C-alpha positions in Angstrom: -67.8 -101.6 -161.8 -71.3 -102.8 -161.5 -72.0 -105.5 -164.0 -75.7 -106.0 -164.9 -77.3 -109.4 -165.1 -77.6 -109.0 -168.8 -73.9 -108.3 -169.2 -73.0 -111.4 -167.1 -75.4 -113.6 -169.1 -74.0 -112.2 -172.4 -70.4 -112.9 -171.3 -71.3 -116.4 -170.1 -73.0 -117.2 -173.4 -69.9 -115.9 -175.3 -67.5 -117.9 -173.2 -69.7 -121.1 -173.7 -69.6 -120.5 -177.4 -73.4 -120.1 -177.6 -73.1 -117.1 -179.9 -70.4 -118.4 -182.2 -72.5 -119.7 -185.1 -75.3 -117.1 -185.2 -76.3 -116.0 -188.7 -74.4 -112.8 -189.7 -72.0 -113.0 -186.8 -69.2 -110.5 -187.1 -70.9 -108.7 -190.0 -72.3 -105.1 -189.7 -76.0 -104.5 -190.2 -76.8 -103.0 -193.6 -77.5 -99.3 -193.1 -80.1 -99.3 -195.9 -82.2 -101.8 -194.0 -82.0 -99.7 -190.9 -83.4 -96.7 -192.7 -86.4 -98.5 -194.2 -87.3 -100.7 -191.3 -85.3 -100.3 -188.1 -86.3 -103.6 -186.6 -85.8 -105.7 -189.7 -82.4 -107.1 -188.7 -83.9 -108.2 -185.4 -86.8 -110.0 -186.8 -85.5 -111.3 -190.1 -84.0 -114.6 -188.9 -87.0 -115.5 -186.7 -89.6 -115.0 -189.4 -91.5 -112.6 -187.2 -92.9 -109.5 -188.7 -91.6 -106.1 -187.6 -93.9 -103.3 -186.6 -93.1 -101.5 -189.9 -93.4 -104.7 -191.9 -96.8 -105.3 -190.4 -97.8 -101.8 -191.4 -96.5 -102.4 -194.9 -98.5 -105.7 -195.0 -101.7 -103.8 -194.0 -101.1 -101.2 -196.7 -100.5 -103.9 -199.3 -103.7 -105.8 -198.3 -105.7 -102.6 -198.5 -104.2 -101.8 -201.9 -105.2 -105.3 -203.1 -108.8 -104.7 -201.8 -108.8 -101.3 -203.7 -107.8 -103.0 -206.9 -110.6 -105.5 -206.6 -113.3 -102.9 -205.5 -115.7 -101.5 -208.0 -118.1 -99.5 -205.9 -117.1 -95.8 -205.8 -118.0 -95.4 -202.1 -116.0 -98.6 -201.1 -113.0 -97.4 -203.2 -113.1 -94.0 -201.5 -113.2 -95.7 -198.0 -110.3 -97.9 -198.9 -108.3 -95.0 -200.3 -108.8 -93.2 -197.0 -107.7 -96.2 -195.1 -104.5 -96.5 -197.2 -103.8 -92.8 -196.8 -104.2 -93.1 -193.0 -101.9 -96.1 -192.8 -99.3 -94.5 -195.0 -99.4 -91.3 -192.9 -99.1 -93.3 -189.6 -96.2 -95.2 -190.9 -94.4 -92.0 -192.1 -94.9 -90.5 -188.7 -93.6 -93.5 -186.9 -90.6 -93.7 -189.2 -89.8 -90.0 -188.7 -90.2 -90.4 -184.9 -87.8 -93.4 -185.0 -85.2 -91.5 -187.1 -85.4 -88.4 -184.9 -85.4 -89.9 -181.4 -83.5 -93.1 -181.7 
């Protein structure tokens, strides 16, 4: 009955052919990508980094710093940082899976 502004804009874009040649049009999103990074399909074509991708990048950067570090205290600090980032990412992923 009540059509939202978004619905009208989407239908207008469809009728104008604005959505005809989008990458992946008519193809389902790979479920494996949704399980590992729920926003990947949204950001992949734009080159933007997803929240989970950004977290992975932070973890990889910390792991590279860990590999280069030689001081015991510095290594311990970096290991704590990596552990914290991995825990935070696991919690966010579990929250997304449970409540989305």
